[in-house]
MIKOL-741279 format. One line per 2 residues: number of its first residue (from 1); their letters; for each residue x, y negated, z negated of N, C-alpha, C. Coordinates in Angstrom, 1 decimal. Atoms other than C-alpha are relative to their C-alpha. Example, Ala and Ser with C-alpha at 12.3 -4.5 7.8 and 13.67 -1.06 7.14 Angstrom:
2
1	AS	0.9 1.2 0.0 12.3 4.5 -7.8 0.9 -1.2 0.0  -0.9 1.1 0.0 13.7 1.1 -7.1 -0.8 -1.1 -0.8
//
This chain:
265
1	ML	0.8 -0.8 0.4 105.0 -196.2 -90.6 -0.2 0.9 0.5  0.1 -1.6 0.5 106.0 -193.3 -89.3 1.6 0.7 -0.1
3	EV	-2.1 0.0 0.1 109.9 -192.1 -89.8 -0.1 1.8 0.2  -0.3 -1.0 0.2 110.8 -188.6 -88.1 1.3 0.5 -0.4
5	QN	-1.5 0.0 0.8 114.1 -187.4 -90.0 0.8 1.4 1.0  -1.0 -0.7 0.2 116.7 -185.1 -88.1 -1.3 1.7 0.8
7	VT	1.3 -1.0 0.1 113.2 -182.4 -86.8 0.7 1.0 1.6  -0.7 -1.3 -0.7 114.5 -179.8 -84.9 -1.0 1.0 0.1
9	KI	1.6 -0.7 -0.6 112.1 -176.9 -83.0 1.0 1.5 0.7  -0.3 -1.0 0.1 113.4 -173.6 -82.2 -1.2 1.2 0.2
11	FG	0.7 -0.3 -0.1 111.9 -171.5 -80.7 0.5 2.0 0.7  -1.0 -0.7 0.3 113.8 -167.6 -80.8 1.5 -0.9 0.5
13	GL	-1.3 -0.1 -0.6 116.8 -168.4 -78.7 0.2 -1.3 0.5  0.2 1.5 -1.5 115.8 -172.3 -77.0 -0.4 -0.4 -1.5
15	TA	0.4 1.1 0.5 115.7 -175.0 -79.0 0.0 -1.1 1.1  0.6 0.3 -0.6 113.4 -176.9 -78.0 0.1 -2.0 -0.3
17	VN	-0.2 1.5 1.2 113.8 -180.0 -80.4 1.0 0.2 -0.6  -1.6 -0.2 1.3 117.6 -180.9 -82.0 0.2 -1.3 -0.1
19	DV	-0.7 1.9 0.6 118.0 -183.6 -84.4 -0.7 -0.9 0.5  0.7 1.4 -0.3 115.8 -186.0 -83.5 -0.8 -1.1 -1.3
21	TM	0.8 0.8 1.0 115.1 -189.0 -85.5 -0.2 -0.8 0.7  0.4 1.4 -0.4 112.5 -192.1 -84.8 -0.8 -0.2 -1.1
23	NI	0.8 0.3 1.1 111.0 -194.5 -86.7 -1.0 -0.6 1.0  1.2 0.7 -0.7 107.6 -195.9 -85.2 -0.1 -1.0 -1.6
25	PD	0.5 1.6 1.1 106.8 -199.6 -86.9 -1.6 -0.3 -0.3  2.3 0.3 0.6 102.9 -200.1 -88.4 -0.1 -1.0 1.5
27	RS	0.7 0.7 -0.7 101.3 -202.0 -85.2 1.3 0.3 1.5  -0.8 -0.2 -0.5 103.9 -201.6 -82.9 -0.6 0.8 2.1
29	II	0.6 -1.0 -1.7 103.3 -200.2 -78.7 1.4 1.1 0.0  -1.4 -0.9 -0.2 106.5 -197.4 -78.5 -0.3 0.8 0.8
31	SV	0.0 -1.5 -0.2 107.5 -194.6 -76.1 0.8 0.3 -0.1  -1.5 -1.5 0.0 109.4 -191.0 -75.6 -0.5 0.3 1.2
33	IG	0.4 -0.9 -1.2 109.9 -190.3 -72.2 1.2 1.3 0.7  -0.6 0.4 -0.4 112.3 -188.8 -70.2 0.0 1.4 0.9
35	PN	0.0 -1.2 -0.8 112.7 -185.2 -67.8 -1.4 0.7 -0.6  1.0 -1.4 0.2 109.8 -181.7 -67.6 1.0 0.5 -0.4
37	GA	-0.3 -0.7 0.6 111.1 -180.4 -70.2 1.2 -0.3 -0.6  -1.2 0.4 0.7 112.9 -182.3 -72.4 0.1 0.3 -1.6
39	GK	0.5 -0.4 0.8 110.9 -181.3 -75.2 -1.3 -1.1 -0.6  1.4 1.7 1.3 108.5 -184.5 -76.2 -1.3 0.5 -0.1
41	TT	1.9 -0.7 0.1 104.8 -182.1 -76.1 0.2 0.3 -1.3  0.2 -1.1 0.6 106.8 -179.8 -78.3 -0.1 -1.1 -0.7
43	FF	-0.7 1.9 1.2 108.1 -183.6 -81.0 -1.5 0.3 -0.2  1.7 -0.2 0.2 103.9 -184.2 -79.9 -0.3 0.7 -1.5
45	NM	0.6 -1.3 1.1 103.0 -181.2 -81.6 0.5 0.6 -1.7  -0.4 0.2 1.4 104.8 -181.4 -84.2 -0.4 -0.4 -1.0
47	IT	1.0 0.3 1.8 103.4 -184.0 -86.3 -1.0 -0.4 0.6  1.0 -0.8 0.4 100.4 -183.0 -85.3 -0.6 1.4 -0.2
49	GI	0.5 -1.1 0.7 100.6 -180.4 -87.1 -0.3 1.0 1.1  0.3 -0.8 -0.5 100.6 -178.2 -84.4 1.2 1.6 0.4
51	YT	-1.2 0.0 0.0 104.4 -177.1 -84.5 0.5 0.1 -1.3  -0.2 -0.4 1.4 105.7 -176.2 -88.2 1.7 -0.1 0.7
53	PT	-2.0 -0.1 0.4 110.0 -178.4 -87.6 0.7 1.6 -0.6  -0.5 -0.8 0.4 111.8 -175.4 -87.8 0.8 -0.4 -1.3
55	KG	-1.1 1.2 0.7 114.5 -178.2 -89.9 -0.5 -1.6 0.3  0.4 2.1 0.2 113.3 -182.1 -90.6 -0.9 -0.4 -1.0
57	TI	0.6 1.1 0.0 111.3 -184.5 -91.9 -0.9 -1.1 1.1  0.5 0.7 -1.1 108.2 -186.2 -91.1 -0.8 -1.0 -0.6
59	RL	1.4 0.1 1.0 106.3 -188.4 -93.3 -0.9 -1.4 1.0  0.9 0.8 -1.0 103.4 -190.7 -91.8 -0.1 -1.4 -1.6
61	AG	-0.3 0.9 1.1 103.7 -194.0 -94.5 0.4 0.6 -1.6  -0.6 -0.4 1.6 105.5 -192.3 -97.1 -0.3 1.5 0.1
63	RE	0.2 -1.5 -0.2 103.3 -188.6 -96.3 0.9 0.8 0.6  -0.7 -0.7 -0.5 104.9 -185.9 -95.8 -1.0 0.9 1.5
65	MV	1.5 -1.2 -1.4 102.9 -184.5 -92.2 0.4 2.0 -0.1  -0.9 -1.3 -0.2 105.4 -181.0 -92.3 -1.3 0.8 -1.4
67	GL	0.1 -1.5 1.1 103.2 -177.9 -93.6 -1.6 -0.6 0.0  1.1 0.0 0.1 100.0 -179.7 -93.0 -1.0 0.7 1.9
69	RP	0.5 -1.0 -1.8 97.1 -177.7 -90.3 -0.1 -1.8 0.5  0.9 0.9 -0.9 95.8 -180.2 -87.2 -0.8 -1.6 -1.2
71	DQ	0.6 0.2 0.6 93.1 -180.9 -89.0 0.1 -1.6 -1.0  -0.5 0.5 1.7 95.0 -182.4 -92.3 0.0 -1.5 0.7
73	VV	-0.7 1.5 -0.7 97.2 -184.5 -89.6 -1.0 -0.8 0.6  1.1 1.6 -0.3 93.9 -186.6 -88.7 -0.7 -0.2 -1.1
75	EA	0.5 1.0 0.9 92.3 -187.5 -91.9 1.5 -0.6 -0.5  -0.9 1.8 0.4 96.0 -188.9 -92.4 0.4 -0.9 1.1
77	GI	0.5 1.6 -0.5 95.1 -191.2 -90.1 1.1 1.2 1.6  -0.8 0.4 -2.2 97.3 -189.7 -86.2 -1.1 0.9 0.0
79	AR	0.6 0.6 -0.7 95.3 -189.4 -83.8 0.6 0.5 1.6  -0.9 -0.2 -1.5 95.9 -187.9 -80.2 -0.3 0.4 1.3
81	TF	0.7 0.0 -1.0 95.5 -187.7 -76.4 1.1 1.9 0.6  -0.1 -1.4 0.3 96.0 -184.0 -74.5 1.2 -0.7 1.8
83	QN	-0.3 -0.2 -1.6 98.4 -184.3 -71.0 -0.7 0.9 0.9  1.6 -0.3 -0.9 95.5 -182.6 -69.6 -0.8 0.4 -1.1
85	IR	0.8 0.8 1.2 92.6 -183.9 -70.4 -0.9 1.1 -0.1  0.9 -1.3 0.7 90.2 -181.7 -72.5 -1.1 -0.7 -0.9
87	LF	0.7 0.1 0.9 87.7 -183.1 -73.5 -1.5 1.3 0.8  1.0 -0.9 -0.5 83.7 -181.0 -73.5 -0.8 0.0 0.3
89	ST	0.8 0.0 -0.5 82.7 -180.8 -70.9 -1.5 -0.2 0.6  1.3 0.4 0.6 78.5 -180.4 -71.2 -0.7 -0.2 -1.4
91	MS	0.8 1.1 1.5 78.5 -182.7 -73.8 0.7 -1.4 0.6  -0.5 1.3 0.1 78.1 -186.5 -73.2 0.7 -0.6 -0.4
93	SE	-1.0 1.5 1.2 80.1 -189.2 -73.6 -0.1 0.1 -1.8  -0.1 0.6 0.9 78.6 -190.1 -76.7 0.0 1.0 -0.7
95	EN	0.3 -1.0 1.3 78.1 -186.7 -78.5 2.4 0.4 0.7  -1.9 -0.4 0.2 82.2 -186.2 -77.3 0.5 -1.1 -1.0
97	IM	-1.2 0.8 1.0 83.6 -189.0 -79.4 -1.1 0.2 -1.2  0.9 0.3 1.2 80.8 -188.0 -81.8 0.6 1.5 -0.1
99	VG	-0.2 -0.7 0.8 82.3 -185.1 -82.8 1.8 -0.7 -0.5  -1.0 0.6 0.4 85.5 -186.6 -83.1 0.5 -1.2 -1.0
101	RH	0.5 1.0 0.8 84.0 -188.8 -85.4 0.0 0.8 -1.9  0.6 -1.1 1.0 82.9 -186.1 -87.6 1.3 0.4 -1.3
103	VR	-0.4 0.6 1.4 86.1 -186.2 -90.2 -0.1 -0.5 -0.2  0.2 1.7 0.8 85.2 -189.7 -91.1 -0.7 0.9 -1.0
105	LK	1.0 0.0 1.1 82.0 -188.2 -92.1 -0.1 1.2 -1.2  0.5 -0.4 1.2 80.6 -187.2 -95.6 -0.8 0.9 0.4
107	ST	0.7 -1.4 1.0 78.3 -184.5 -95.1 0.8 1.7 0.6  -0.3 -1.0 0.1 78.9 -180.5 -95.2 -0.4 1.1 1.2
109	FI	0.4 -1.7 -1.9 78.0 -176.8 -93.1 -1.7 -0.3 -0.6  1.1 -0.7 0.3 75.2 -176.5 -95.9 -1.2 -1.2 0.2
111	DA	0.7 0.6 -0.8 73.9 -180.0 -94.8 -1.2 -0.3 1.4  1.1 -0.1 -0.8 73.4 -179.4 -91.7 -0.6 1.6 0.7
113	VL	1.3 -1.8 -0.2 71.7 -175.6 -91.7 -1.1 -0.9 -0.6  0.7 -0.3 0.9 69.8 -177.6 -94.5 -1.7 -1.2 0.5
115	HT	0.1 1.9 -0.9 69.5 -181.1 -91.9 -0.4 -0.7 -1.5  0.0 0.9 1.1 69.9 -182.9 -95.7 -0.3 -1.6 0.2
117	KR	-0.2 1.5 -0.5 69.4 -187.0 -95.6 0.8 0.1 0.1  -0.6 0.3 -0.4 73.0 -187.0 -95.7 1.0 0.8 1.5
119	FH	-0.9 0.0 -0.7 73.2 -185.6 -93.1 0.1 -0.5 1.4  0.5 0.8 -1.0 71.0 -187.5 -90.9 0.7 -1.1 -0.1
121	QS	-1.0 0.7 0.1 73.0 -190.0 -92.1 1.5 -0.7 0.7  -1.0 0.0 -0.5 75.8 -188.6 -91.2 1.0 -0.3 1.3
123	EA	-0.1 -0.4 -1.4 74.9 -188.2 -87.8 -0.2 -1.6 0.7  -0.5 0.9 -1.0 73.9 -191.4 -87.1 1.0 -1.5 -0.4
125	EA	-1.6 -0.3 -0.7 77.4 -192.5 -88.1 0.6 -0.2 0.4  -1.0 0.2 -0.5 79.0 -191.4 -86.4 -0.7 -0.3 1.9
127	RE	0.6 1.4 -0.9 76.4 -192.5 -83.3 0.1 -0.7 -0.1  -0.5 2.0 0.1 77.0 -196.0 -83.9 1.4 0.2 0.5
129	AA	-1.9 -0.6 -0.6 81.1 -195.2 -84.3 -0.3 0.5 1.4  -0.5 -0.3 -1.8 80.5 -193.8 -80.7 -0.4 -0.5 1.8
131	RV	0.6 0.8 -0.7 78.3 -196.2 -79.3 1.3 -1.4 0.2  -1.1 0.8 0.7 81.2 -198.6 -80.8 1.8 0.6 1.2
133	ML	-1.2 -0.5 -0.5 84.0 -197.0 -79.1 -0.6 0.3 1.7  0.1 0.4 -0.9 82.5 -196.6 -76.0 -0.5 -1.1 -0.1
135	DF	-0.3 2.2 -1.1 81.6 -200.5 -74.9 1.7 -0.4 -0.7  -2.2 0.1 1.0 86.0 -200.7 -77.1 0.5 0.0 1.7
137	VG	-1.0 -0.5 -1.5 87.1 -198.6 -73.4 -0.9 0.1 1.0  0.6 0.3 -1.5 84.4 -199.6 -71.2 -0.8 0.9 0.0
139	LS	1.0 -1.0 -0.4 82.3 -196.9 -71.1 -1.2 0.1 0.3  1.4 0.1 0.3 79.0 -197.8 -71.8 -1.2 0.4 0.8
141	KW	1.1 -0.3 -1.2 77.1 -197.0 -68.8 -0.3 2.0 0.4  0.1 -1.5 -0.2 78.5 -193.6 -68.9 -0.9 1.3 -1.7
143	RN	-0.2 0.1 1.2 77.3 -193.1 -72.5 -0.7 2.0 -0.4  1.3 -1.2 0.2 74.1 -190.1 -71.7 0.9 0.8 1.5
145	EL	-1.3 -0.9 -0.8 76.5 -189.1 -68.8 0.5 0.9 -0.5  -0.8 -1.0 0.2 77.9 -185.1 -69.2 1.3 -0.4 0.9
147	AT	-0.7 0.3 -0.2 81.5 -185.8 -69.3 1.1 1.0 0.8  -0.5 -0.9 -0.8 82.7 -183.7 -66.6 -0.5 -0.6 1.4
149	NL	0.8 0.5 -1.6 80.6 -185.9 -64.3 1.1 -1.7 0.5  -0.3 0.9 -0.2 82.5 -188.7 -65.1 1.1 -0.4 0.7
151	PY	-1.6 0.7 -0.1 85.9 -190.8 -62.9 0.6 1.3 -0.2  -0.7 -0.2 0.9 88.5 -189.2 -63.7 1.0 -1.0 -0.3
153	GD	-0.6 1.5 1.1 90.4 -192.6 -65.2 -1.6 0.3 -1.1  0.8 1.2 0.5 87.2 -193.7 -67.3 0.5 1.9 -1.0
155	QR	0.7 -0.5 1.3 87.3 -190.1 -68.9 1.6 1.0 -0.2  -2.0 1.1 1.2 91.4 -190.7 -70.0 -0.2 -0.6 -1.0
157	KL	0.4 0.7 0.8 89.7 -193.3 -71.3 -0.8 1.2 -1.7  1.3 -0.5 1.9 86.5 -191.0 -73.5 1.6 1.0 -0.3
159	EI	-0.4 -0.4 1.2 89.4 -189.2 -74.4 1.0 -0.5 -1.1  -0.1 1.5 0.7 90.8 -192.0 -75.7 -0.7 -0.3 -1.2
161	AR	1.6 0.6 0.3 87.8 -193.5 -77.4 -0.2 1.6 -0.6  0.6 -0.6 1.3 87.3 -189.8 -79.2 1.0 0.1 -0.6
163	AL	-1.4 0.2 1.5 90.5 -190.2 -80.8 -0.1 -1.8 -1.1  -0.5 1.5 0.7 90.4 -193.8 -81.3 -1.7 0.2 -1.2
165	AT	1.0 -0.1 0.6 86.9 -192.5 -83.5 0.5 0.3 -1.3  0.1 -0.8 1.7 88.4 -190.8 -86.3 0.8 -1.1 -0.7
167	TP	-0.5 1.5 0.7 90.0 -194.9 -87.3 1.3 1.2 0.2  -1.5 -0.8 0.4 93.3 -193.2 -87.1 1.4 -1.2 -0.3
169	KL	-0.9 0.8 0.2 96.4 -195.6 -88.2 1.1 0.4 1.4  -1.4 0.5 -0.8 99.2 -194.6 -85.4 -1.2 2.1 1.4
171	VL	1.4 -1.3 -1.1 97.1 -192.4 -81.6 1.2 0.2 0.6  -1.2 -0.6 -1.0 99.9 -190.2 -79.7 -0.8 0.1 1.7
173	LD	0.0 -0.5 -2.0 99.1 -190.6 -75.5 0.9 0.6 0.7  -0.3 -1.5 -0.1 100.0 -187.7 -74.1 0.3 0.1 1.7
175	EP	0.5 0.3 -1.6 101.0 -188.8 -70.1 -1.4 -0.9 -0.2  1.5 0.5 0.0 97.3 -191.0 -70.6 0.2 -1.2 1.4
177	AA	-0.1 0.3 -1.0 98.5 -192.8 -66.8 -0.2 1.1 1.0  -0.1 -0.6 -1.1 98.8 -189.0 -65.0 -1.2 0.2 1.1
179	GM	1.1 -0.3 -0.8 96.9 -188.9 -62.1 -0.7 -1.2 0.2  1.3 1.2 -0.5 95.2 -192.5 -62.0 0.9 -0.8 1.0
181	NP	-0.3 1.3 -1.7 95.7 -194.8 -59.1 0.7 -1.7 -0.7  -1.0 1.7 0.7 97.6 -198.6 -60.1 -1.2 -0.9 -0.4
183	RE	0.4 0.0 1.4 94.8 -200.0 -61.1 -0.7 0.4 -0.8  0.4 -0.1 0.7 93.5 -197.4 -63.3 1.2 -0.5 -1.1
185	TE	-0.8 0.1 0.2 96.7 -197.7 -64.4 0.4 -1.2 -0.9  0.5 1.3 1.0 95.9 -201.8 -65.3 -0.6 0.2 -0.8
187	DL	0.7 0.7 1.0 93.6 -201.1 -66.8 0.7 0.4 -1.5  -0.3 -0.5 1.5 94.9 -198.3 -69.2 0.6 -0.9 -0.8
189	KA	-1.2 0.9 1.0 97.9 -200.8 -70.3 -0.9 -0.8 -0.5  0.4 0.6 0.9 95.5 -203.4 -71.3 -0.8 0.6 -0.9
191	LI	0.7 -1.0 0.9 93.2 -200.5 -73.0 1.3 -0.4 -1.6  -0.5 -0.8 0.4 96.3 -199.6 -74.5 0.7 -1.8 -1.2
193	RR	0.0 1.5 0.9 97.3 -203.7 -75.8 -0.8 0.2 -1.1  1.7 0.4 1.0 93.5 -204.1 -76.8 0.0 0.5 -0.8
195	IR	-1.0 -1.3 1.5 94.6 -200.6 -79.5 0.4 -0.7 -0.6  -0.4 0.6 1.2 97.1 -202.0 -81.2 0.0 -1.2 -0.4
197	DD	0.5 1.3 1.1 95.9 -205.8 -80.8 -0.9 -0.7 -1.1  1.7 -0.2 0.5 92.0 -205.5 -81.9 -0.4 0.9 -1.0
199	LG	1.0 -1.1 0.7 91.9 -202.3 -83.5 1.5 0.4 -1.3  -1.4 0.1 0.9 95.9 -202.6 -85.4 0.4 1.6 0.2
201	VT	-0.6 -1.5 -0.4 96.6 -198.6 -84.3 1.3 -0.5 0.5  -1.3 0.3 -0.2 99.4 -198.6 -83.6 0.6 1.7 0.6
203	VC	0.0 -0.6 -1.5 100.8 -196.4 -80.0 0.8 0.7 0.1  -1.1 -0.5 -0.4 103.3 -194.1 -79.3 -0.1 1.2 1.2
205	LI	0.1 -1.5 -0.3 103.1 -191.8 -76.1 1.5 -0.5 1.3  -0.6 -1.2 -1.7 104.7 -189.7 -73.2 -0.6 -0.6 1.1
207	EH	-0.1 1.0 -2.0 105.0 -191.4 -69.4 1.5 0.1 0.6  -1.3 0.5 -1.3 106.5 -191.2 -66.8 -0.1 -0.3 0.8
209	DM	0.0 1.7 -0.5 105.3 -193.8 -65.3 0.5 -1.0 0.0  -1.2 1.1 -0.4 108.7 -196.3 -65.3 -1.1 -1.0 -0.1
211	RL	0.4 1.9 0.7 106.6 -199.4 -64.8 -0.5 0.1 -1.1  0.9 0.3 0.9 104.1 -198.8 -67.0 0.3 0.6 -2.0
213	VM	-0.8 -0.2 1.8 106.5 -197.1 -70.2 1.0 -2.0 -0.1  -1.0 1.4 0.3 109.0 -201.1 -69.0 -0.7 -1.2 0.1
215	TL	1.1 0.9 -0.2 106.0 -202.9 -68.8 -0.8 0.0 -1.2  1.1 0.3 0.6 104.0 -202.0 -71.6 0.7 0.6 -1.7
217	SE	-1.0 -0.5 1.4 106.6 -200.6 -74.5 1.1 -1.2 -0.5  -1.0 1.2 1.4 108.7 -202.8 -77.5 0.9 1.3 0.5
219	YI	-1.4 -0.6 0.1 111.0 -200.0 -77.5 -0.1 1.6 -0.4  0.2 -1.2 -0.9 111.6 -196.6 -75.7 1.3 1.1 -0.9
221	TV	-1.0 -1.6 0.1 113.3 -193.3 -76.9 0.1 0.9 1.0  -0.4 -0.8 -0.5 114.9 -190.9 -74.4 0.2 1.4 -0.5
223	LD	-0.3 -1.2 0.6 115.0 -186.9 -74.7 0.5 0.4 1.4  -0.9 -0.9 -1.1 116.9 -184.9 -72.4 0.0 1.2 -0.5
225	YG	0.4 -1.2 0.1 116.5 -181.2 -72.9 0.8 0.1 -1.7  0.1 0.2 1.0 115.6 -181.8 -76.3 0.1 -0.8 -1.2
227	SK	-0.5 0.5 0.3 118.0 -184.1 -77.6 -0.2 -1.1 0.4  0.1 0.9 0.0 117.6 -188.2 -78.2 1.4 -0.3 0.9
229	IS	-1.5 0.2 -0.3 120.1 -189.3 -75.6 0.0 -1.7 0.4  0.4 0.9 0.2 118.9 -193.1 -76.0 -0.8 -0.5 -0.5
231	EG	1.1 0.6 0.8 117.0 -195.3 -77.8 0.1 -1.8 0.3  -1.0 1.3 -0.9 116.4 -199.6 -77.0 -0.7 -0.5 -0.2
233	LP	1.0 0.2 -0.6 114.6 -201.7 -76.1 0.1 -0.1 2.0  0.7 -0.3 -0.9 112.7 -201.7 -72.7 1.8 0.1 1.5
235	HQ	-0.8 0.8 -1.3 115.6 -204.0 -70.7 1.9 2.0 -0.4  -1.3 -0.6 1.8 118.5 -201.4 -73.5 0.2 1.3 1.7
237	VR	0.3 -1.9 0.4 117.0 -198.0 -72.3 0.3 -0.1 2.5  0.1 0.1 -1.7 116.6 -199.3 -68.1 1.2 -0.3 0.3
239	ND	-1.2 0.2 -1.0 119.8 -199.9 -67.9 1.2 1.0 -0.7  -1.4 -0.6 0.6 121.7 -197.1 -69.9 0.8 1.0 1.0
241	PR	-0.7 -0.6 -0.5 124.2 -194.8 -67.8 -1.0 1.4 0.4  0.2 -1.2 0.6 122.7 -191.8 -69.8 -1.0 0.2 1.0
243	VM	2.0 -0.5 0.0 118.6 -192.3 -68.8 0.2 -0.2 2.3  -0.6 -0.8 -1.1 119.9 -193.0 -65.3 -0.2 0.9 1.0
245	EA	-0.1 -0.6 -0.1 121.5 -190.5 -65.2 -1.2 1.8 0.3  0.2 -0.5 0.5 119.6 -188.0 -66.6 -2.1 -0.3 0.7
247	YL	1.4 -0.2 0.2 116.1 -189.5 -66.1 -0.4 -1.2 1.2  0.1 1.1 -1.4 116.0 -192.5 -63.2 0.1 -0.6 0.0
249	GR	-1.0 0.1 -0.9 118.3 -192.4 -60.9 -0.3 -0.7 0.2  -0.8 1.8 -0.2 120.3 -194.7 -59.9 -1.1 -0.9 1.2
251	GA	0.5 1.5 -1.5 117.5 -196.0 -57.4 -1.4 0.2 -1.0  1.3 0.8 1.3 115.8 -196.9 -60.6 -1.4 -0.5 0.7
253	AA	2.1 0.1 -1.4 111.4 -196.3 -59.9 -0.2 -1.2 -1.1  0.8 1.4 0.7 111.4 -199.2 -63.1 0.2 -1.5 0.7
255	GE	-0.5 2.0 -1.0 112.7 -201.7 -60.8 0.4 -1.0 -1.1  -0.6 0.9 0.9 113.2 -204.7 -62.9 -1.0 -0.6 -0.9
257	YG	0.6 0.7 0.6 110.5 -204.8 -65.4 0.5 0.5 -1.4  0.2 0.1 0.9 112.0 -204.1 -67.9 0.4 -0.6 -1.0
259	KE	0.3 1.7 1.0 112.0 -208.1 -70.1 -0.6 0.7 0.3  1.2 0.6 0.2 108.7 -207.9 -70.2 -0.8 0.2 -1.2
261	AT	1.1 -0.7 0.7 107.4 -206.1 -73.1 0.4 0.1 -1.2  -1.3 0.7 1.3 108.2 -208.0 -76.3 -1.0 0.4 -0.9
263	PN	0.9 0.2 0.6 107.5 -207.4 -79.7 -1.0 -0.2 -0.6  0.7 0.6 0.3 104.4 -207.9 -81.6 -0.1 -1.3 -0.8
265	A	-0.5 1.4 1.0 104.5 -211.4 -83.6 -0.9 1.0 -1.9
//
């Protein structure tokens, strides 16, 4: 699915990501973890075209992504959410998802200005896609509600629904459980599994909630100071001394959760 080879990003004299190689198999759930400042979001930003790597290659199903604009990356099949929620607060939940669907519509700017038949068909398609995604994430009751009025956990789900509206092959979730209570986190875990199982979408997440990471992920990559220090199955990463020292600590917040996630058959 996604092949990242020897990717490096240097800002001035600072190496934010250093020679990272990572492969994400099709229909998998993968996590990237590491301390604050480890280069995780910069890594996501290179995959999604926000930053251009200083060196290295990023390929989705064999197609080179380096050099593409963010909108072209979305068209190629990679969608994402952000660490800080970036919804259109004065638009309804349905309208937010319709914006995400725009990349798949066939109508043009001229169609929109002239309100052509193709424009109305595209609008109807986008609205139907929004309704399907709202139902999928369990937010149908909030369809006409302004995004800013949704509970925090539901705003996170709405952002995921907007990303899914682009019909991606791969979705990148940047700290999706941030600020969630335990019940909301469990709901999120179930949703991520359904994204993979029901939609066939590959999921890669950055997350600080180690209980979520260890019970959900099939494979984990660990970054520290921009470099990959460990990768493997959850129980392998949890027991890696380098990870304990750099991130988890010897009082490992992950507990005995490293053996629960299993690869998709």
